[in-house]
C-alpha positions in Angstrom: -131.2 -39.8 96.6 -133.1 -37.0 97.1 -131.9 -36.1 100.8 -128.5 -35.5 99.0 -129.3 -33.2 96.7 -128.4 -30.3 99.1 -125.0 -31.7 99.2 -124.9 -32.4 95.4 -125.3 -29.3 94.9 -123.3 -27.6 97.0 -120.1 -29.9 95.6 -121.2 -29.1 92.2 -121.5 -25.2 92.8 -117.8 -25.3 93.5 -116.9 -27.0 90.4 -116.5 -30.4 91.6 -117.9 -33.7 89.6 -120.1 -35.8 91.8 -120.5 -39.6 91.4 -123.6 -41.4 93.0 -124.4 -45.1 94.1 -127.4 -46.0 94.6 -129.0 -49.5 96.0 -130.5 -51.7 93.5 -131.0 -55.2 94.7 -130.3 -57.4 97.9 -129.8 -61.1 97.5 -130.5 -62.0 100.9 -130.1 -59.5 103.9 -129.1 -56.7 103.9 -128.9 -53.2 105.7 -130.3 -51.2 103.4 -133.2 -50.8 100.7 -133.3 -50.2 96.9 -133.2 -46.4 96.0 -131.0 -45.6 99.3 -128.2 -43.5 98.0 -124.6 -42.0 98.7 -123.3 -39.6 96.8 -119.0 -38.7 96.3 -117.8 -35.5 95.7 -113.9 -35.5 93.3 -112.4 -34.4 96.3 -113.7 -37.6 98.6 -116.6 -35.9 100.7 -119.9 -38.3 101.0 -122.9 -37.9 102.0 -125.9 -40.2 102.3 -125.3 -44.2 102.7 -125.9 -47.4 101.0 -125.1 -50.0 103.9 -125.6 -48.3 107.5 -121.8 -48.3 107.2 -120.5 -52.1 105.9 -119.2 -50.9 102.3 -119.1 -47.4 102.3 -115.2 -47.4 102.1 -115.4 -49.5 99.2 -117.9 -47.8 97.6 -115.7 -44.6 97.9 -113.3 -46.1 95.9 -115.3 -47.5 93.1 -116.8 -44.1 92.8 -113.3 -41.9 92.9 -112.1 -44.4 90.5 -115.1 -43.7 88.0 -114.4 -39.8 87.8 -110.7 -40.7 87.6 -112.0 -42.5 84.6 -111.0 -45.7 85.9 -113.6 -47.7 84.9 -117.5 -46.9 83.2 -120.9 -46.5 85.0 -122.0 -50.0 86.0 -123.1 -52.6 88.2 -120.8 -53.3 91.7 -121.9 -56.1 94.3 -120.4 -57.1 97.6 -121.4 -60.4 99.3 -120.7 -62.2 102.5 -118.4 -64.6 100.5 -116.2 -61.4 99.1 -113.2 -61.2 100.4 -113.4 -57.7 100.4 -116.8 -57.3 101.6 -115.9 -59.0 104.4 -112.8 -57.2 104.8 -114.8 -54.1 105.2 -117.7 -55.2 107.6 -120.5 -56.9 105.1 -121.6 -59.7 107.1 -125.0 -59.9 107.3 -124.9 -62.9 105.3 -126.3 -61.5 101.8 -125.4 -59.5 98.5 -125.8 -55.9 98.1 -125.9 -54.4 94.5 -125.1 -51.1 93.8 -124.8 -48.7 90.4 -122.3 -46.8 90.4 -122.5 -43.5 87.7 -121.7 -39.8 87.4 -124.3 -37.5 88.6 -125.6 -35.3 85.5 -128.3 -32.8 85.3 -130.2 -34.4 82.4 -134.1 -33.4 81.6 -135.1 -36.1 83.2 -133.1 -35.4 86.6 -134.8 -32.1 86.3 -138.5 -33.3 86.1 -137.7 -35.8 88.6 -136.0 -32.6 91.3 -138.8 -30.5 90.0 -141.6 -33.2 91.2 -139.6 -34.4 94.3 -140.0 -30.8 95.5 -143.5 -30.1 94.7 -144.4 -33.5 96.6 -145.8 -34.9 93.4 -145.2 -38.5 92.7 -143.1 -39.1 89.8 -140.9 -42.7 88.5 -137.1 -42.5 87.6 -136.0 -45.3 85.1 -132.7 -45.9 84.8 -130.5 -48.1 82.2 -128.2 -50.4 84.4 -127.1 -52.6 81.9 -126.8 -53.0 78.2 -126.8 -50.7 75.2 -127.1 -46.8 76.8 -126.1 -47.8 80.4 -127.1 -45.2 82.8 -129.9 -43.1 80.5 -132.9 -42.1 82.7 -137.2 -41.3 81.6 -138.8 -39.7 84.4 -142.3 -40.8 83.7 -145.5 -38.6 86.1 -149.0 -40.1 86.6 -150.2 -38.7 83.6 -148.5 -40.6 81.2 -146.0 -37.4 80.7 -142.5 -38.5 79.9 -139.3 -36.6 79.9 -135.9 -38.1 78.9 -135.0 -41.2 77.0 -133.5 -44.7 77.5 -132.3 -44.5 74.0 -135.0 -46.5 71.6 -138.6 -45.1 71.5 -140.3 -48.5 72.2 -138.5 -49.5 75.1 -138.9 -45.5 76.6 -143.4 -46.7 76.0 -142.8 -50.2 77.3 -140.8 -49.2 80.6 -143.2 -45.6 81.2 -146.4 -48.2 81.3 -144.6 -50.6 83.8 -142.8 -47.6 85.8 -146.8 -46.5 86.0 -147.5 -49.9 87.5 -144.9 -49.4 89.9 -145.7 -45.7 90.7 -148.9 -46.4 92.0 -148.1 -49.4 94.2 -145.2 -47.0 96.0 -142.5 -49.7 94.5 -138.7 -49.7 93.4 -138.3 -52.9 90.9 -135.3 -53.4 88.2 -137.0 -54.5 85.4 -136.1 -56.6 82.2 -136.3 -56.0 78.4 -135.1 -56.4 74.8 -133.0 -53.7 73.2 -136.5 -52.7 72.1 -138.6 -53.3 75.3 -139.2 -57.1 74.1 -140.7 -58.9 76.8 -139.0 -62.1 78.2 -135.7 -60.5 77.0 -132.6 -59.7 79.2 -130.6 -57.5 77.5 -131.7 -54.6 79.3 -132.1 -54.2 82.9 -133.9 -50.9 84.2 -134.1 -49.8 88.1 -137.6 -48.1 88.2 -137.6 -46.2 91.5 -140.9 -44.5 92.5 -140.7 -40.9 94.5 -144.2 -40.9 96.2 -145.6 -38.9 98.6 -145.7 -40.2 102.1 -148.4 -42.5 103.0 -151.4 -41.1 104.3 -152.4 -42.8 108.3 -155.7 -40.9 109.0 -157.3 -41.6 113.0 -161.0 -41.1 113.5 -161.1 -40.3 117.7 -159.1 -37.3 119.4 -158.6 -40.1 122.4 -155.0 -40.7 124.0 -154.2 -43.7 122.1 -154.5 -41.0 119.0 -151.6 -39.0 119.9 -149.5 -42.2 120.6 -150.0 -43.4 117.3 -149.7 -40.3 115.7 -146.0 -39.9 117.2 -144.7 -43.3 116.3 -146.8 -43.0 112.3 -144.5 -39.9 112.3 -141.6 -42.0 112.5 -142.4 -44.4 110.1 -143.3 -41.5 107.5 -146.7 -41.2 107.3 -148.7 -38.3 107.0 -151.0 -37.9 110.0 -154.4 -36.8 110.1 -157.3 -36.9 113.1 -160.5 -36.3 112.9 -163.2 -36.2 115.4 -166.3 -34.5 114.6 -165.8 -33.3 118.5 -164.3 -29.8 118.1 -163.6 -29.3 121.7 -161.3 -32.6 121.9 -159.9 -32.4 117.9 -157.3 -29.4 118.1 -153.8 -28.9 117.3 -153.2 -28.3 120.5 -153.9 -31.4 122.3 -152.2 -32.7 118.9 -149.1 -31.0 117.8 -147.5 -34.0 116.1 -150.6 -34.4 113.5 -149.6 -32.9 109.9 -153.4 -31.8 109.9 -156.5 -31.8 112.6 -159.7 -32.2 110.7 -163.2 -31.4 113.1 -165.4 -33.1 110.6 -167.5 -36.9 110.8 -165.3 -39.7 109.4 -167.9 -41.0 106.2 -167.7 -37.3 104.9 -164.6 -36.4 105.7 -163.8 -39.6 103.9 -166.2 -39.2 100.8 -164.1 -35.8 100.3 -160.6 -37.5 99.9 -161.7 -40.6 99.0 -160.1 -40.5 95.4 -156.9 -39.5 97.2 -156.1 -43.1 99.1 -154.7 -45.8 97.5 -153.2 -49.0 98.9 -150.3 -47.1 101.3 -152.5 -45.8 103.3 -154.4 -46.7 106.5 -157.5 -45.5 108.6 -157.4 -46.5 111.8 -160.4 -46.0 114.3 -159.9 -45.4 117.5 -163.3 -44.2 118.7 -165.0 -48.0 119.8 -168.1 -45.5 119.9 -171.0 -46.7 117.5 -172.3 -43.4 116.2 -168.9 -42.8 115.3 -166.8 -46.4 113.9 -169.7 -47.8 112.1 -169.7 -44.7 109.7 -165.9 -44.9 109.5 -165.4 -47.9 108.7 -168.5 -48.4 106.3 -166.9 -45.4 104.4 -163.3 -46.8 104.6 -164.3 -50.0 102.9 -165.7 -48.0 100.3 -161.7 -47.0 99.5 -158.6 -48.4 98.5 -156.5 -47.9 101.6 -153.9 -51.0 102.4 -155.2 -51.6 106.0 -158.1 -50.3 108.3 -158.2 -51.3 111.8 -160.4 -50.5 115.2 -159.8 -50.3 118.5 -162.5 -52.0 121.0 -162.7 -55.6 122.9 -163.8 -58.5 121.3 -167.3 -58.0 122.6 -167.6 -54.5 121.4 -166.2 -55.9 118.1 -169.0 -58.1 118.1 -171.2 -55.5 118.4 -169.9 -53.3 115.6 -169.9 -56.5 113.5 -173.9 -56.7 113.7 -174.1 -53.4 113.2 -172.1 -52.9 110.3 -173.4 -56.4 108.3 -177.0 -53.7 109.5 -175.7 -51.2 107.3 -174.8 -52.9 104.2 -171.4 -54.7 105.1 -170.4 -57.9 103.4 -169.1 -60.6 105.2 -165.8 -60.2 102.8 -165.7 -56.9 103.1 -165.8 -57.4 107.2 -162.3 -59.6 106.6 -160.6 -56.0 105.4 -161.4 -54.9 109.1 -158.4 -55.2 111.9 -160.1 -55.0 114.8 -159.4 -55.6 117.8 -157.1 -53.6 116.4 -152.8 -54.2 115.8 -151.1 -57.6 117.1 -151.2 -59.6 120.2 -147.9 -58.7 122.0 -149.7 -57.8 125.5 -149.6 -53.9 124.4 -151.7 -52.2 127.3 -150.2 -48.5 127.9 -151.0 -46.0 124.4 -147.6 -46.0 123.4 -147.4 -49.8 123.6 -150.4 -50.2 121.9 -149.5 -47.5 119.0 -146.3 -49.8 118.5 -148.7 -52.9 118.8 -151.3 -50.9 115.9 -148.0 -50.3 113.8 -147.0 -53.3 114.0 -149.9 -55.0 112.1 -149.6 -52.8 109.4 -146.1 -53.5 108.5 -147.0 -57.2 108.8 -150.4 -57.1 106.7 -147.9 -54.8 104.2 -145.2 -57.2 103.9 -147.5 -60.3 103.9 -145.4 -61.6 107.3 -148.6 -62.5 109.8 -146.3 -64.7 111.7 -146.1 -62.4 115.0 -150.7 -63.2 115.6 -153.0 -60.2 115.3 -155.6 -59.9 118.2 -158.3 -60.2 115.5 -157.0 -63.5 115.4 -156.8 -64.8 118.8 -159.1 -65.4 121.5 -160.0 -64.8 125.5 -159.0 -61.2 127.0 -157.2 -58.4 124.8 -155.1 -57.5 128.0 -153.8 -60.5 130.1 -152.6 -60.2 133.4 -148.3 -59.9 133.9 
């Protein structure tokens, strides 16, 4: 939604009303994830996308009907078996659920916009079904609440749940009673998390680092390259990185430890004991969701012994993905970067069917 605000502001500045459609859920396959948004102006201009082109035309019709007063804000769905959806091209086999509403500058929206502009985490909760449909509540990490969903008890419970979603960077639909009661479905609330980009901290200013940084940027990560050797770790060598740090890995991770969470990753590409052992030990002391280390199986076997000598427990060693990456036969820095990022995605989604190099045996690089 934040990516289309410029168009929304432009339309509203010339006196037009605007409707906003957001993806709130999917059943089966779907072209866009929850949170994807599309805005439609009163004159029929469009910004954003909710389906990659499949149902956009039908959504425009829904939005214009809303603005003309033909129906109230609410949830609309398009599925594979729906004649209308099939006619406009939604043939992916799933069902897409959208919440369509007029765009209004409420206090909650103003708070959300300010937080997003400043790259501060914020959650935006919207009633999508039940009393006070369309009401919004913005929740910040310190518990600050702006706006209301129509009931103070509901606000309190939703704010608590929104903080949990925000901590994980998740977006979801929650169900409540009218006053926030659990195990009731009178009220449906769409909780959307807006968090700063996850971080990828790469240790080692090597050839593979530049390729990994480029792929990670494509995936939306804020990339930090760190190496104690200042002659190698320079912005000129890694212009794609958001930050280049000249420091020892354990000292640098200690300085940002409190800021790292499950969405962040640490990749150790040095395969040099004096760098990667302190880097891995320090990474294990954080809550990052992925720790990967480069090196051959022989290199990693020796590294494991050094890690044990450093006091790392067996259950901690299980967090380290090494040799790093999915087993796709990668050889070049670019191919290896894709293998690493694929493993990160598989670990995050819980789909490890691709097979990690860590879980195999034999040479990492096989002959053609």
